[in-house]
C-alpha positions in Angstrom: 5.7 33.4 47.1 6.7 30.2 47.8 5.3 29.9 51.3 1.7 31.3 49.9 2.3 28.7 47.4 2.4 26.2 49.9 0.0 27.7 52.0 -2.5 27.8 49.0 -1.8 24.0 48.0 -2.4 23.2 51.7 -5.9 25.3 51.4 -6.8 23.9 48.5 -5.9 19.9 48.9 -9.4 18.8 48.2 -9.5 20.3 45.0 -5.7 20.0 44.3 -6.5 16.3 44.6 -9.3 15.9 42.2 -6.5 17.8 40.0 -3.9 15.3 40.5 -6.0 12.5 39.9 -6.6 13.6 36.5 -3.4 14.3 35.9 -2.2 10.4 37.3 -4.9 9.5 35.0 -3.2 11.0 31.7 0.3 9.8 32.7 -0.7 6.4 33.6 -2.5 6.4 30.2 0.5 7.2 28.5 2.6 4.7 30.5 0.3 2.1 30.0 0.1 2.9 26.5 4.2 2.6 25.7 4.2 -0.3 27.8 1.6 -2.2 25.6 3.8 -1.1 22.5 6.8 -2.7 24.1 5.0 -5.5 24.7 3.3 -5.5 21.3 6.4 -5.6 19.6 8.0 -8.1 21.7 5.2 -10.6 21.8 5.2 -9.9 17.6 8.5 -10.1 17.2 8.8 -13.5 19.2 5.6 -14.9 17.4 6.9 -14.7 14.2 10.2 -16.0 15.3 9.5 -18.6 17.2 11.1 -21.6 15.3 14.5 -19.4 16.2 14.1 -20.4 20.1 16.7 -18.2 21.9 18.9 -17.4 19.2 20.5 -14.1 19.4 21.6 -14.3 16.0 20.3 -15.9 12.9 22.0 -16.7 9.4 20.3 -17.6 6.4 22.0 -19.1 3.5 24.3 -21.8 2.2 27.0 -22.4 4.8 29.5 -24.8 4.8 30.9 -27.3 7.8 34.1 -25.4 7.9 32.2 -22.1 7.9 29.8 -23.4 11.0 32.9 -25.0 12.8 34.4 -21.0 12.5 31.3 -19.6 14.1 31.0 -22.3 16.9 35.2 -21.3 17.5 34.1 -17.9 18.3 34.7 -16.8 22.1 31.8 -14.8 22.0 29.7 -18.0 20.5 28.0 -20.1 23.5 26.5 -22.3 20.8 25.9 -22.5 16.7 23.3 -25.1 15.2 21.5 -25.8 12.1 17.6 -25.5 12.0 17.1 -28.7 9.6 13.3 -29.8 9.8 12.3 -32.7 7.7 9.2 -34.6 7.4 8.4 -38.5 8.0 6.0 -40.8 7.7 5.0 -42.6 11.6 2.9 -45.7 11.0 1.3 -47.7 14.5 -1.1 -50.9 13.1 -3.3 -49.3 10.6 -2.7 -45.3 11.6 -0.1 -43.6 10.1 0.8 -39.5 10.3 2.9 -37.3 8.4 5.3 -35.4 11.0 7.5 -32.7 10.8 10.7 -33.7 13.1 13.7 -31.7 14.1 17.2 -33.2 14.5 18.3 -32.8 18.7 20.7 -30.1 19.6 22.8 -29.4 22.4 22.1 -26.2 23.6 18.2 -26.6 24.6 17.7 -22.7 24.5 18.1 -23.2 20.9 15.6 -25.9 20.6 12.0 -24.4 20.3 10.4 -27.7 21.6 10.6 -29.2 25.0 10.2 -32.7 26.2 7.8 -32.8 29.1 7.1 -36.6 29.5 10.2 -38.9 28.8 13.8 -38.0 27.4 15.0 -36.4 24.4 16.4 -38.8 21.7 19.8 -39.7 22.3 20.9 -42.6 20.2 19.7 -43.9 16.4 16.0 -45.6 17.3 14.6 -43.1 19.3 12.0 -40.5 18.9 9.9 -38.1 20.5 6.6 -36.9 19.5 4.3 -34.0 19.7 1.1 -34.8 22.2 -1.6 -35.0 19.0 0.4 -37.5 17.2 1.0 -39.4 20.1 -2.7 -39.5 21.1 -3.8 -40.0 17.2 -1.2 -42.9 17.1 -2.6 -44.5 20.3 1.1 -44.3 21.8 2.9 -43.0 24.7 6.6 -43.1 26.4 8.1 -46.4 25.6 5.8 -47.5 22.8 7.0 -48.7 19.5 5.9 -47.2 16.0 7.1 -47.4 12.8 8.9 -45.3 10.3 8.5 -45.4 6.7 11.0 -44.2 4.3 12.5 -44.4 1.0 15.8 -45.3 -0.7 17.1 -45.4 -3.7 19.3 -48.6 -5.0 20.6 -49.6 -8.4 18.1 -51.2 -10.8 20.1 -54.3 -11.0 19.8 -54.7 -7.4 17.3 -57.9 -7.2 15.8 -57.6 -4.0 14.9 -54.1 -5.0 11.2 -53.3 -5.4 10.6 -50.9 -8.0 8.0 -48.4 -6.8 8.8 -45.4 -8.4 11.9 -44.4 -11.3 13.2 -41.0 -11.6 14.8 -41.7 -15.4 13.0 -45.7 -15.7 16.6 -47.3 -15.6 19.3 -46.0 -13.5 18.0 -46.6 -10.2 14.8 -47.7 -8.3 13.3 -46.5 -5.0 12.1 -49.1 -1.9 9.8 -48.4 1.1 11.7 -49.2 4.5 9.9 -49.3 7.9 12.3 -48.8 10.9 10.9 -49.7 14.3 11.5 -46.7 16.5 10.9 -46.4 20.3 9.1 -43.2 21.8 11.4 -41.9 24.6 9.4 -38.5 24.8 6.6 -36.3 24.3 7.7 -32.9 23.0 5.7 -29.9 23.5 6.0 -26.2 21.4 5.5 -23.4 24.0 5.4 -20.9 21.5 3.4 -22.6 18.8 6.5 -22.3 16.5 5.5 -25.0 14.4 1.5 -25.1 14.8 0.8 -24.6 11.2 2.6 -28.0 10.6 0.9 -29.7 13.0 3.5 -29.6 15.7 6.9 -31.0 15.5 8.8 -33.7 17.1 12.7 -34.6 17.9 14.9 -37.3 16.2 18.7 -37.7 16.1 20.7 -35.9 13.1 21.9 -39.5 12.2 18.5 -40.8 11.8 17.1 -37.4 10.1 19.9 -37.9 7.5 19.0 -41.8 7.0 15.4 -40.6 6.5 15.4 -38.2 4.6 18.5 -39.5 2.2 20.5 -36.2 2.7 24.2 -36.4 3.4 24.3 -33.3 5.4 21.8 -31.6 7.6 23.3 -28.1 5.4 20.7 -29.6 2.8 17.7 -29.9 5.3 18.0 -26.5 6.4 19.8 -23.5 5.5 19.3 -21.3 8.6 21.9 -21.3 11.4 21.0 -20.0 15.0 23.6 -18.6 17.1 23.7 -18.2 20.6 25.9 -15.5 22.6 28.0 -16.0 25.6 26.5 -14.2 28.7 27.1 -10.5 28.8 27.8 -10.6 24.8 25.5 -8.6 22.8 23.5 -9.5 19.8 25.0 -6.7 17.9 28.4 -7.6 19.0 27.9 -11.4 18.3 26.5 -10.3 14.6 29.8 -8.1 14.2 31.9 -10.8 14.9 30.1 -13.7 13.1 29.0 -11.6 9.8 32.5 -11.6 8.4 32.8 -15.8 8.5 30.0 -16.4 6.6 30.0 -14.5 3.1 27.5 -15.3 0.7 25.0 -15.4 3.7 22.5 -13.0 5.5 23.2 -12.5 9.0 20.8 -11.1 11.3 20.1 -10.2 15.1 16.7 -11.9 16.2 14.8 -8.8 15.8 15.6 -7.8 12.6 14.6 -11.1 11.4 11.4 -10.7 13.1 11.3 -7.0 11.3 12.5 -8.6 8.0 9.7 -11.0 8.3 6.6 -8.4 9.3 7.7 -6.3 6.6 7.4 -9.6 4.5 3.9 -9.9 5.8 3.0 -6.5 5.3 4.0 -5.7 1.9 7.5 -3.5 2.7 6.0 -1.6 5.8 6.6 -2.8 9.2 3.0 -2.8 11.0 4.1 -3.5 14.4 6.2 0.0 14.5 3.1 1.4 13.1 0.8 0.3 15.6 2.9 1.1 18.5 3.8 4.8 17.0 -0.2 4.9 16.4 -0.9 4.1 19.6 1.7 6.5 21.1 0.7 9.7 19.2 -3.0 8.9 20.4 -1.7 8.8 24.1 0.0 11.9 23.9 -2.8 13.7 22.6 -5.3 12.0 25.1 -2.8 12.6 27.9 -2.4 16.5 27.2 -6.2 17.1 26.6 -7.4 15.7 29.8 -4.5 17.4 31.9 -5.3 20.8 30.2 -8.7 20.5 30.6 -9.0 19.5 34.0 -6.4 21.8 35.3 -8.0 24.7 33.7 -11.0 24.1 35.6 -9.0 24.2 39.1 -7.6 27.4 38.2 -10.9 29.3 37.0 -12.2 28.0 40.3 -9.6 30.1 42.1 -10.0 33.1 40.3 -11.7 34.9 43.4 -8.3 33.7 45.2 -6.1 35.3 42.9 -8.2 38.4 42.7 -7.9 38.8 46.4 -4.0 38.6 46.5 -4.2 41.1 43.7 -5.9 43.6 46.2 -3.4 42.8 49.1 -0.4 44.1 47.0 0.7 40.7 44.7 2.0 42.0 41.5 0.6 39.9 38.2 4.2 38.4 37.7 4.2 37.1 41.1 1.2 35.3 40.6 1.9 33.8 37.4 5.0 32.4 39.4 3.1 31.2 42.4 0.5 29.5 39.6 3.3 28.2 37.8 4.8 26.4 40.9 2.2 25.1 42.1 1.4 24.0 38.7 5.1 22.4 38.4 5.1 20.6 42.0 1.4 19.2 41.3 2.6 18.0 38.0 5.6 16.2 39.2 3.8 14.5 42.1 0.7 13.4 40.3 3.2 12.4 37.0 5.2 9.8 39.5 2.0 8.6 40.6 0.3 8.2 37.6 3.5 6.5 36.3 3.2 4.2 39.2 -0.3 3.6 38.4 0.5 3.0 34.6 3.2 0.2 35.3 0.6 -1.4 37.8 -2.2 -1.6 35.3 0.4 -2.6 32.5 1.1 -5.5 34.8 -1.8 -6.2 35.8 -3.6 -6.1 32.1 -0.6 -8.5 31.2 -1.3 -10.9 34.1 -5.2 -10.6 33.0 -4.5 -11.7 29.2 -2.4 -14.1 30.6 -5.0 -16.3 32.1 -7.3 -15.8 29.1 -5.4 -18.5 27.3 -5.7 -16.5 24.1 -3.4 -18.8 22.4 -0.7 -16.5 21.8 2.8 -16.2 23.4 2.6 -13.4 26.1 5.5 -12.3 28.4 5.0 -12.7 32.2 6.4 -9.1 33.1 6.2 -5.8 31.5 9.4 -4.1 30.4 10.2 -0.9 31.8 12.4 1.3 29.4 13.7 4.8 29.7 10.8 6.3 27.3 8.2 4.4 29.5 9.5 6.2 32.7 10.8 9.6 31.3 7.8 10.6 28.6 5.2 10.3 30.9 6.8 12.4 33.7 7.8 14.7 31.5 4.6 15.2 29.7 2.6 15.5 32.7 4.6 18.4 34.1 5.1 20.2 31.0 1.4 19.7 29.9 0.3 20.6 33.4 2.4 23.9 33.8 1.1 25.0 29.9 -2.3 24.3 31.2 -1.8 26.7 33.8 -0.7 29.5 31.6 -4.0 30.5 30.1 -6.2 31.0 33.2 -3.7 32.5 35.4 -3.3 35.2 32.7 -6.8 35.6 32.3 -7.4 35.7 36.4 -4.1 38.2 36.5 -5.5 40.6 33.5 -8.9 41.1 35.3 -8.9 43.9 38.0 -9.4 43.0 41.3 -12.6 44.9 42.1 -14.0 43.6 39.1 -12.8 39.8 40.1 -14.4 39.9 43.6 -18.0 40.5 42.1 -19.8 37.7 41.3 -19.2 35.9 38.0 -21.8 35.9 35.1 -22.2 33.3 32.6 -20.0 34.1 29.7 -21.2 35.7 26.6 -20.7 33.6 23.7 -21.4 36.3 20.9 -18.6 38.4 22.4 -15.8 39.1 20.5 -13.4 36.3 22.0 -15.8 34.0 21.2 -15.9 34.9 17.5 -12.1 34.3 17.5 -12.6 31.0 19.3 -15.2 29.6 16.9 -12.7 30.6 13.7 -9.8 29.0 15.4 -12.1 26.3 16.0 -13.7 25.8 12.4 -9.9 26.0 11.1 -8.7 23.6 13.2 -11.3 21.4 12.7 -11.9 21.5 9.0 -8.4 21.5 8.0 -7.3 18.6 10.2 -9.9 16.6 9.0 -9.3 17.5 5.4 -5.3 16.6 6.0 -6.5 13.3 7.7 -9.0 12.2 5.0 -6.2 13.3 2.6 -3.5 11.2 4.2 -6.1 8.2 4.5 -6.6 8.6 0.7 -2.8 8.5 -0.4 -2.0 5.3 2.5 -4.7 3.7 0.5 -3.3 4.6 -2.9 0.4 3.4 -1.8 1.7 6.7 -3.2 3.5 7.8 0.4 5.4 6.6 2.7 3.6 4.9 5.3 5.8 6.3 8.2 5.4 9.9 7.2 1.7 9.7 6.2 1.1 8.3 9.9 2.9 11.2 11.5 1.0 13.2 9.2 -2.6 11.9 10.0 -1.8 11.8 13.7 -0.9 15.5 13.8 -4.0 16.4 11.8 -6.4 14.2 13.5 -5.4 15.8 17.2 -5.4 19.4 15.7 -9.1 18.6 14.2 -9.7 17.0 18.0 -8.2 20.1 19.5 -10.6 22.1 17.2 -13.5 20.2 18.2 -12.9 20.9 21.9 -12.2 24.7 21.5 -15.8 24.5 20.0 -17.2 22.8 22.1 -18.7 25.6 24.1 -20.3 26.6 20.8 -22.3 23.4 20.1 -22.2 21.2 23.0 -24.6 23.2 25.2 -27.0 23.2 21.8 -27.2 19.6 21.7 -27.7 19.0 25.5 -30.2 21.7 25.3 -32.1 19.8 22.4 -32.0 16.9 24.4 -33.3 18.6 27.7 -36.1 19.8 26.1 -37.7 16.2 25.7 -36.4 15.5 29.5 -38.0 18.8 30.7 -41.3 17.3 30.4 -40.6 14.4 33.0 -40.9 16.6 36.0 -39.4 19.5 37.7 -35.8 18.2 38.7 -35.7 17.4 35.0 -36.6 20.9 34.0 -34.0 22.3 36.3 -31.4 19.8 35.2 -31.9 20.8 31.4 -32.2 24.4 32.6 -28.7 24.0 34.4 -26.8 22.4 31.5 -27.7 25.5 29.3 -27.1 28.0 31.9 -23.6 27.9 31.9 -22.1 26.8 28.3 -18.6 26.6 29.6 -19.0 24.8 32.5 -21.2 22.5 30.3 -18.8 22.1 27.6 -15.9 21.7 30.4 -18.1 19.0 31.8 -18.5 17.2 29.0 -15.1 17.5 27.3 -13.8 15.1 29.5 -16.3 12.3 28.3 -15.9 13.4 25.3 -12.3 12.2 24.9 -12.8 9.6 27.1 -15.6 8.2 24.3 -13.8 9.3 21.2 -10.9 7.3 22.6 -12.7 4.0 23.3 -15.0 4.2 19.8 -11.9 5.0 18.0 -9.9 2.3 18.9 -12.9 -0.1 19.1 -13.3 0.6 15.5 -10.0 0.5 14.6 -9.5 -3.0 16.2 -12.6 -4.1 14.3 -11.7 -2.6 11.0 -8.3 -3.9 11.4 -9.4 -7.6 12.4 -11.8 -7.6 9.4 -9.5 -6.1 6.7 -6.6 -8.5 7.6 -8.6 -11.4 7.2 -9.6 -10.3 3.7 -5.9 -9.9 3.1 -5.2 -13.5 3.9 -7.7 -14.9 2.2 -6.5 -13.1 -1.0 -2.9 -13.7 -0.1 -3.9 -17.6 0.8 -7.4 -18.6 -1.8 -7.3 -22.4 -1.2 -7.1 -23.7 1.9 -5.8 -27.2 1.3 -4.2 -28.7 -1.8 -2.9 -32.5 -3.2 -0.8 -32.1 -5.8 0.3 -34.8 -8.5 3.1 -33.2 -9.7 6.0 -35.8 -9.0 9.6 -34.8 -10.1 8.5 -32.0 -12.3 5.9 -34.1 -14.0 2.5 -33.9 -13.8 0.4 -37.3 -13.5 -3.4 -38.2 -13.0 -4.6 -38.6 -9.6 -6.1 -42.2 -8.7 -10.2 -42.0 -9.0 -10.0 -42.9 -5.6 -8.4 -39.8 -3.6 -11.0 -37.1 -4.3 -13.3 -39.8 -1.9 -10.4 -40.3 0.3 -9.9 -36.6 1.4 -13.6 -35.6 1.3 -14.1 -38.2 4.0 -11.8 -36.5 6.4 -13.2 -34.5 9.2 -13.0 -30.9 9.0 -13.2 -31.2 4.9 -16.1 -29.3 3.2 -15.7 -29.1 -0.3 -13.4 -30.9 -2.7 -12.8 -29.8 -6.1 -10.9 -31.7 -8.6 -8.9 -29.6 -10.7 -6.9 -29.7 -14.1 -3.8 -28.2 -14.5 -1.6 -27.4 -17.8 1.7 -25.1 -18.6 1.0 -22.0 -20.8 3.9 -19.7 -22.6 2.7 -16.5 -22.4 5.0 -13.8 -23.4 7.7 -16.2 -23.4 7.1 -17.3 -19.9 5.6 -20.7 -18.6 2.4 -20.0 -16.2 0.8 -23.0 -14.8 -2.9 -22.7 -15.5 -6.0 -24.4 -13.9 -9.5 -25.2 -14.4 -12.2 -27.2 -12.5 -13.0 -30.5 -13.9 -16.7 -30.2 -12.6 -17.8 -27.0 -10.6 -16.8 -23.8 -9.9 -13.4 -22.3 -8.3 -15.5 -20.2 -6.2 -17.1 -22.9 -4.3 -13.3 -23.1 -2.7 -11.7 -19.9 -2.7 -11.3 -18.4 0.7 -12.7 -14.9 -1.1 -14.9 -15.3 -4.3 -14.5 -11.9 -5.4 -10.8 -12.7 -6.4 -12.6 -14.9 -9.2 -14.6 -12.1 -10.5 -12.6 -11.2 -13.5 -13.0 -15.1 -15.0 -14.9 -15.6 -17.9 -14.7 -17.7 -21.4 -11.8 -16.2 -23.2 -9.8 -14.7 -20.4 -6.8 -15.4 -18.3 -7.2 -14.7 -14.5 -3.1 -13.9 -13.5 -2.7 -14.2 -9.9 -1.4 -11.3 -7.9 2.2 -11.9 -8.2 2.0 -11.9 -11.9 -0.5 -8.9 -12.7 1.8 -6.3 -12.4 3.0 -6.6 -15.9 -0.3 -6.3 -17.2 -0.8 -2.7 -18.2 -4.3 -1.4 -17.8 -7.2 -3.3 -16.4 -6.1 -6.0 -19.4 -3.9 -6.9 -22.2 -4.4 -9.7 -24.8 -1.9 -12.5 -25.0 -1.3 -15.6 -27.0 -1.0 -18.7 -24.7 0.5 -21.8 -25.9 0.0 -24.6 -24.3 1.6 -28.1 -23.7 0.6 -30.8 -21.1 3.5 -32.8 -18.9 6.7 -30.8 -18.6 7.1 -27.4 -19.2 10.7 -27.4 -20.0 10.0 -29.0 -23.2 11.6 -27.3 -26.0 9.0 -28.4 -28.5 5.6 -28.8 -26.4 2.4 -30.7 -27.8 -0.1 -27.8 -27.5 -2.7 -25.1 -28.7 -2.1 -21.9 -29.4 -5.2 -19.3 -29.1 -5.6 -15.6 -27.8 -6.7 -14.8 -24.1 -7.2 -11.8 -22.3 -4.9 -11.1 -19.3 -7.0 -9.9 -16.7 -5.0 -8.9 -13.3 -6.4 -10.0 -10.2 -5.7 -10.0 -6.1 -5.6 -14.0 -6.5 -2.9 -15.3 -4.3 -0.7 -18.4 -5.1 1.2 -19.3 -8.7 -1.7 -20.5 -10.5 -3.5 -18.7 -13.5 -7.2 -19.5 -13.8 -9.2 -20.2 -16.8 -12.9 -21.5 -17.2 -13.6 -25.1 -17.8 -14.5 -24.6 -21.4 -11.1 -22.2 -22.4 -9.0 -25.0 -20.5 -10.8 -27.9 -22.6 -9.5 -25.6 -25.9 -6.2 -25.2 -24.6 -5.3 -28.8 -23.3 -8.4 -31.4 -23.8 -6.0 -34.3 -22.6 -4.8 -32.6 -19.4 -5.6 -34.8 -16.4 -6.9 -34.3 -13.1 -3.5 -33.7 -11.7 -4.9 -31.6 -8.1 -7.2 -31.2 -5.6 -8.4 -27.9 -4.0 -9.9 -28.1 -1.0 -12.1 -26.2 1.2 -12.0 -26.8 5.0 -15.1 -26.2 7.3 -15.3 -23.0 9.3 -13.5 -23.4 12.8 -11.5 -26.5 11.4 -8.2 -26.9 12.7 -6.0 -26.6 9.1 -2.9 -28.0 10.6 -5.0 -31.1 12.0 -6.8 -31.4 8.5 -3.4 -31.4 7.0 -2.3 -34.5 9.1 -5.6 -36.2 8.5 -5.1 -35.6 4.9 -1.9 -37.0 4.5 -3.0 -40.0 6.7 -5.7 -40.9 4.2 -3.3 -40.9 1.6 0.0 -42.8 2.6 0.8 -44.4 -0.6 -0.6 -42.1 -3.3 2.4 -40.0 -5.4 1.0 -36.8 -4.4 2.2 -33.5 -2.2 -0.5 -32.2 0.2 0.2 -28.7 1.4 -2.1 -26.0 3.5 -2.2 -22.8 3.1 -4.7 -22.9 5.6 -2.2 -23.7 7.9 0.1 -21.0 7.0 -2.7 -18.4 7.1 -3.7 -19.8 10.4 0.0 -19.1 11.8 0.0 -15.5 10.1 -3.6 -15.1 12.0 -2.1 -16.1 15.4 0.4 -13.1 15.0 -2.7 -11.0 14.2 -4.2 -12.2 17.3 -1.5 -11.4 19.1 -1.3 -7.6 18.1 -5.3 -7.2 18.6 -5.3 -9.1 22.2 -2.5 -6.3 23.2 -5.3 -3.5 21.5 -7.9 -5.4 23.8 -6.0 -5.0 26.9 -5.3 -1.5 25.7 -8.5 -0.7 25.2 -9.7 -2.1 28.7 -7.1 0.0 30.6 -8.4 3.1 28.3 -12.0 2.2 29.5 -11.3 2.4 33.0 -9.4 5.8 32.7 -12.0 7.2 30.9 -14.7 6.6 33.2 -12.2 7.9 36.4 -11.7 11.1 34.4 -15.3 11.5 33.7 -16.0 10.9 36.8 -13.7 13.3 38.7 -14.6 16.0 36.0 -18.6 15.7 36.7 -17.6 15.6 40.2 -15.7 18.6 40.1 -18.6 20.3 38.5 -21.0 19.2 41.2 -19.1 20.4 43.9 -18.6 23.8 42.8 -22.2 24.3 42.7 -23.3 23.7 46.3 -24.1 27.3 46.8 -27.0 27.1 43.9 -27.9 23.5 45.4 -28.7 25.0 48.8 -30.1 28.0 47.4 -32.8 25.5 45.3 -33.2 23.6 48.7 -34.0 27.1 50.5 -36.7 27.8 48.1 -38.3 24.5 48.8 -36.7 21.6 46.7 -36.6 18.5 48.5 -33.6 16.4 49.0 -34.9 13.7 46.4 -35.8 16.1 44.0 -31.9 17.8 44.3 -30.5 14.2 43.7 -32.7 13.3 40.8 -32.1 17.0 39.4 -27.8 16.5 39.5 -28.3 12.8 38.1 -30.2 13.8 35.5 -27.9 16.4 34.8 -25.1 14.0 35.0 -26.4 11.3 32.7 -27.8 14.2 29.9 -24.2 15.4 29.5 -22.8 11.8 29.7 -25.3 10.9 26.7 -24.8 13.5 24.6 -20.8 13.6 25.2 -20.9 9.4 24.6 -23.0 10.0 21.4 -20.7 12.6 20.0 -17.5 10.9 21.0 -18.4 7.4 19.1 -19.0 9.5 16.3 -16.0 11.3 16.2 -14.4 7.8 17.2 -15.7 6.4 14.2 -14.4 9.2 12.1 -10.8 8.6 13.7 -11.0 5.0 14.2 -11.6 4.7 10.1 -9.2 7.3 9.2 -6.4 5.6 11.4 -7.2 1.9 10.2 -7.1 3.4 6.6 -3.6 4.9 7.3 -2.4 2.6 9.5 -3.3 -0.5 7.5 -3.4 1.1 3.9 -0.2 0.0 2.9 -0.9 -3.8 3.4 -4.0 -3.8 1.6 -7.8 -2.7 1.2 -9.1 -1.6 4.7 -12.8 -2.6 5.4 -14.5 0.0 7.4 -16.9 -1.9 10.1 -18.9 0.0 12.6 -18.6 -2.0 16.0 -22.3 -1.8 17.3 -22.1 -4.1 20.4 -18.9 -1.6 21.3 -21.1 1.6 20.8 -23.7 0.3 22.7 -22.2 -0.5 25.6 -20.2 2.6 25.7 -22.9 4.6 26.1 -24.3 2.6 28.5 -21.1 2.9 30.7 -21.2 6.5 29.8 -24.2 7.0 31.4 -23.7 4.8 34.5 -20.7 7.0 34.9 -22.6 10.2 34.4 -25.4 8.6 37.4 -22.5 7.5 39.7 -20.0 11.1 39.5 -23.4 13.4 40.0 -25.4 11.4 42.5 -22.8 10.7 45.1 -22.0 14.7 45.4 -25.3 15.3 44.9 -26.1 13.4 48.2 -23.3 15.3 50.1 -25.1 18.5 49.1 -28.4 17.0 49.8 -27.4 16.4 53.3 -25.6 19.7 54.1 -28.4 22.2 55.2 -28.9 25.3 53.0 -27.5 27.9 55.6 -24.5 26.0 55.7 -24.0 25.5 52.2 -24.8 29.2 51.3 -21.6 29.9 54.0 -19.3 28.0 52.1 -16.5 30.8 50.3 
């Protein structure tokens, strides 16, 4: 039978090639998805740990000099350096900038900054600036700038000029300007410090002198450790951890997992995304391969029956079909794996050239699962897909099988069983998937378990949809075809052809249904994820920028000209003066704020977070809302103006209704009227600033600090921090966009392949129509209309299913982070319909031209 199998494969090389293309498509998509998952994880991890540069192990916590030296002395350690950022004020003429600076280190692999122009600082009085700061100050390599810093001296020092005092008597502060030379321009290739407006380099001695710290450990409690060549991160961690008790030592990837987990409230959204795409890839690959191979085996039913006539047994035929399927599966899976690797690398190169603002690797990461899983899935699914058609062919008597095949009867007993199974899988799967989505949004179950349950339920429901396609797809196509039948003879024939063989129509539409559902699902999920994560960030970072007048723990009034100075900065949209005071609530001091003039909703990123604010209420931020029983709780607020640690504060006691909210930050809100009753003497001690849409938060932060060089106030920008987190989200969604592009290509190829098979197997029908008078043009139009009709219906139905699966997937995947906003990507869906119609046209017209060029007599002679 092996020789017979080889002979059959050579005889059916054309059809096998078409089937191999579909198998290769499925395995290529799976391989590409796994590659994208690796890139997504690696890119996301690198984005959140960019400040760690090339460190293999990260140690967080107070570490002594002796412990640091002990770590450096380990034979597995190549270098160990403290990450010690500090901020300084840099001036040139009348322009000043507040700039984050990093001490230079000996091992360049542990530095996230690269000096591209000039050299790194090597001696005291030298500095390297980021390009944006150098341009703002108008300086270059070799120019001089002034560093302004403060130092404390005894109060009896006659040369001291008091500018601030911690206790008013023992020591005073004076301002010092150091003249330094710019030795280089530092770049930040991984955008590690973008939320701070970039970073520069100074020597360790200057960093200590300008900051007033006695050691670098006071500036930073993070140690970066690099391993010797050939030493793994886990082995290095095992050697370092015993030497640094009382600290948290982690590998770089573990530190990234911790950061991602903190961002997603305990869940690892990166791993969830990768597993979600892997589940989708497995399902789609199985469906595409199974559908196409069933079409192939069904086309050879007559050949299998003929072998039965000449003495072949049922077992021999089954083994022959399975052997052929295994050979085809292995060969096509290898080709698909190679195609997937090429597509993955090509997509990575394209994304790298689009300047997305996210760090992407230059090459793909080929792991063992990336190689073995597509090969295994492609081969096994191909063999499994051949079992049912082969069994059906061997169960038919040879004489009956050699008769012309009739259109299958939908109302047969087997049809009723198929219908019942289809309804059970579809309704049951959708129900379980929606239940998983509801549990995920309520946070009542483990996110990873819900992901697995939701993916399995969604897959089973889609299998049910495909099983029942033979019942409902022809009817839907028939309804649409009736409208087209009035346009001419070719359209009327096309509409009739689509319902004459329901199984063929359903099989042809299934490939496009799979692709359209996949594309719509990914597009919907990505759009919903972007909007939902943006809202979550708006809630977590409610105000873009704050100017806080609290100095040394004491609240003081901001000078009257501060608001005008901030309002004049480019990129600032709204400035709101805020009054603050400490509130004693349930033995806990809480800082409350209220606008002096205006409304807090004028500057809140998400005004809905202040919906519960009213006179007599205390709107608690999210971090304090958990201890409020029910919706609200009445509490006694006792306020003080000044130092909250004062044991006998001078304030007012009143009853307030504590209201929980999704407001981020640490400030509770009250209305101006309530605040006036609580603390009528409280000054304007803070500015809340809203930025213009599209403004660079980090650049505005620098400009505001520059506008307030001598104001005793702290300027912080939640907008800059939010921009850093948005960069991580954009990294993930950029990978999703790349994966979506690959999925679109694969789906279109699959549609064209399946529709082409359908047209090619009907050459005898086409020849009969030609023989009774149908012209070549009419034949081409008929096939084109039929292809576009089936493709259009499949695209619309797939888009509807994709919306359902995309919404459910977004809720299950991101429900652990916050509320998910469901979005309909109308533009993407419209583009999907246009592309599907074009694919149906091309897939039908090209084989139709070949059929039209063949003479009716020659076509009728085809076996």
